[in-house]
N, C-alpha and C positions, 0 to 999 in steps of 0.2 A: 803336164797334161797326161791323161789317160789316152792311149794310142790304140787305135783298131786298124789292122791291116787287111788287105785283100787277099784272094788267092790261096786261101788255106793257111797262111802264116799266122800262127798263134801269137808268137813274141819274138823279139829281136834284141840283142844286146851289142852294142857297138855304136859307132859313129857313122853318119851318112848324111849327104846333102845338108851341112850345117846344123844337124840335129844329133843329140846324144841319147840312146835308148838304153835302158835296163829292164831286165826282166825280174818279176817277183812272184812269189806265191806259186812256186813250183811251174813256172812258165805258164801262168794263167792271166798275169796281168803285165801289161808293158807301159812304163812311164817312158816319155820324152821331154826332154827341155832343150833350149837352143845351147848351141856348143860355142864355147868362147875361151880365149886364151887369157888366164889371169895376167894382170899388172906385175911385172917383177918388182919385188922388193925384199927386205930382209926376212920378213915372215914366210913369204911364198918359197924362197930358196931354203929355208930351214926344215919345211914340212916333208919334203923327199927323205932328207937324212933322216929324221925321227922316225918316219914310216918304214924305212929300210932298216934301222936299228931294232925297232920294236918287232918287227917280222923275224930276225934273227933270235931275239929273246923269246918268242913266242915258240920258234922252232926248237931251240935248246931247253925249253921249259919240261918239266917231268909230264909224262903222258897223263897220269892221275891228275895232275892239275889241269890240264886242258880239257879232261873228261868232266871234270867239275864246272868248268865254264861253260861246256855243252849243256850239261845237266841245268845249270842256272838259267842259261838262255832259254830252254824249254820252259822252265817254271815262269820267267819273266815275262815270255810270251802269253803264257795262260792267265797270267795273275795280273799284271799291269799294262796290257795293250788290248785294244778292241780288235774285233775281227778285220775292220776295213784298214787298220794301221799296219805299218811295216815294222816288224821288232828286229832289233840288232842281231848279228850273228855272234857266236862266242869270241871270235877275235876282234870284233868291234867293241864288244863289252869289255874285253880284256885292254884295249887301246884307251877307251874311255877312262877306265880306272887308273891306268897309268898316267894320263894327262890330269886326274883329279889328284893323284898323289904328286905330281909335279906342281901344282897350283898350291899345295902347302907349304913348300920351300922351294921356289924357282930359283934362288941363287945358288943351291947346294946340289941341287938335282938337275943333270944333262941328259935329256932323253936320247940325244944322238949318240952318247956313248955308254949308257947304263947297261950292265951285264947282269945275268942271273946272280952272278957271286956279288955284285955290289948290292943287289936287292936283298940277298940273305945277310951280308955283312951289316947293313942298316937296319935289319930287322923291319924291314918296311911293312906297311899295312897290306900291301899288294902282294904279299906272300901267299895267302890263301883267299878264297873267294869270300869265306866267311868274314874274315878281317876285313876285307874290302867293304863288305856291307855294314859292318858295324862303325867303320869309319865314314860313312856315307858317300863313298866313292860310287856305289852301285844301289840301285831300287832294292828294298826289303822284298823278300820272297820267303814263302812257308812251305816247306821247312828249310832252313838253311843251315842247321847244326851239323849235317852230314858233308858239307862242302869244305873240308879241312886239309886237302891234299896241299902239300908244300910244293913252292915252285921247282925247287931243286931235287 
């Protein structure tokens, strides 16, 4: 739900009084939802390990590769989202592409242990943004031919 605060507070990010708040659109919109603890199971146990590893992969990736994702995120926002929608960030798009690549071969790809070297060795489609778009992991944007920086 969209949240409005009193006393000159525009937005808030965090958890308070059993509600979780998140700030969007450069602190112009605040969204709130009920806070809950997920039920523990195998999937919820694996999610933090995958997130931690993908953060390491992102940090060790080539800066030009990350810049391509930032460029892609900007184009994606303008071409594939309405003004009232919340477009994903560069890192979120990277994670989305990695999960889409994982879905192509879940028995041989382990996102909890994948490294930049593994991605290069496998010549994975997530090596560049353009290849991720061509593989269908990301939405099509125009132009996309300049997003060819390699992950290493």
